[in-house]
C-alpha positions in Angstrom: 9.9 -50.6 38.6 6.8 -52.3 40.0 3.3 -51.9 38.7 2.5 -50.1 42.0 5.4 -47.7 41.6 4.3 -46.9 38.1 0.7 -46.3 39.2 1.9 -43.9 42.0 4.1 -42.0 39.5 1.2 -41.8 37.0 -1.1 -40.5 39.7 1.4 -37.9 40.7 1.8 -36.7 37.1 -2.0 -36.6 36.7 -2.4 -34.6 39.9 0.3 -32.2 38.7 -1.4 -31.8 35.3 -4.7 -31.2 37.0 -3.2 -28.5 39.3 -1.6 -26.9 36.3 -4.9 -26.8 34.4 -6.7 -25.4 37.4 -4.0 -22.7 37.7 -4.3 -21.8 34.1 -8.1 -21.6 34.4 -7.9 -19.3 37.4 -5.3 -17.2 35.7 -7.7 -16.8 32.7 -10.5 -15.8 35.0 -8.4 -13.2 36.7 -7.1 -11.8 33.4 -10.7 -11.6 32.0 -11.8 -9.7 35.1 -8.9 -7.3 34.9 -9.5 -6.7 31.2 -13.1 -6.1 31.9 -12.1 -3.6 34.6 -9.7 -1.9 32.2 -12.4 -1.5 29.6 -14.8 -0.1 32.2 -12.2 2.3 33.4 -11.7 3.5 29.9 -15.5 4.2 29.8 -15.2 6.1 33.0 -12.4 8.2 31.7 -14.3 8.9 28.4 -17.4 9.8 30.3 -15.5 12.3 32.5 -13.7 13.8 29.5 -16.9 14.2 27.5 -18.8 15.7 30.5 -20.9 12.6 31.0 -23.6 12.6 33.7 -22.7 12.0 37.3 -24.9 8.9 37.3 -23.2 7.3 34.3 -19.7 8.0 35.7 -20.5 6.6 39.1 -22.2 3.6 37.6 -19.2 2.8 35.5 -16.9 3.5 38.4 -18.8 1.0 40.6 -18.5 -1.6 37.8 -14.7 -1.1 37.7 -14.5 -1.4 41.5 -16.5 -4.6 41.5 -14.5 -6.2 38.8 -11.2 -5.4 40.6 -12.6 -6.7 43.9 -13.6 -10.0 42.2 -10.2 -10.3 40.6 -8.6 -9.7 44.0 -10.8 -12.3 45.7 -10.0 -14.9 43.0 -6.2 -14.2 43.5 -6.5 -14.6 47.2 -8.6 -17.7 47.0 -6.1 -19.2 44.6 -3.3 -18.5 47.0 -5.2 -20.1 49.8 -5.8 -23.2 47.7 -2.1 -23.3 46.7 -1.0 -23.0 50.3 -3.3 -25.8 51.4 -2.2 -28.1 48.5 1.5 -27.2 48.7 2.4 -25.8 52.1 6.1 -26.3 51.7 6.6 -24.4 48.5 9.1 -21.4 48.7 6.3 -18.8 47.9 3.7 -20.3 50.3 2.0 -17.6 52.4 1.3 -18.0 56.1 -2.2 -17.9 57.5 -1.6 -14.4 58.8 -0.3 -13.2 55.4 -3.4 -14.7 53.7 -5.7 -13.0 56.2 -4.0 -9.7 55.7 -4.3 -10.0 52.0 -8.0 -10.9 52.3 -8.7 -8.0 54.7 -6.9 -5.6 52.3 -9.7 -6.3 49.8 -12.5 -5.8 52.4 
């Protein structure tokens, strides 16, 4: 193996590790947003069960909706990045599929 071949192989491994780290970071962001939404939804349910004020219920419901929207946008943006970086992977989405997913959130 030449020095150049080793350098190319090392660069490929480093790029793969960086992508894996970025994927893990995005997954953590998504899970945090979903857990936040889950907690806020629990607050909405508790407020409705206890006869909470309309203002409190709607405020908590808006927070749930916002957290879910943001999680969805992170998921779609991650899919877009993955499709750009790795267009030949078996699970790659087409531009039309990505657009449909994005518009589903709008």
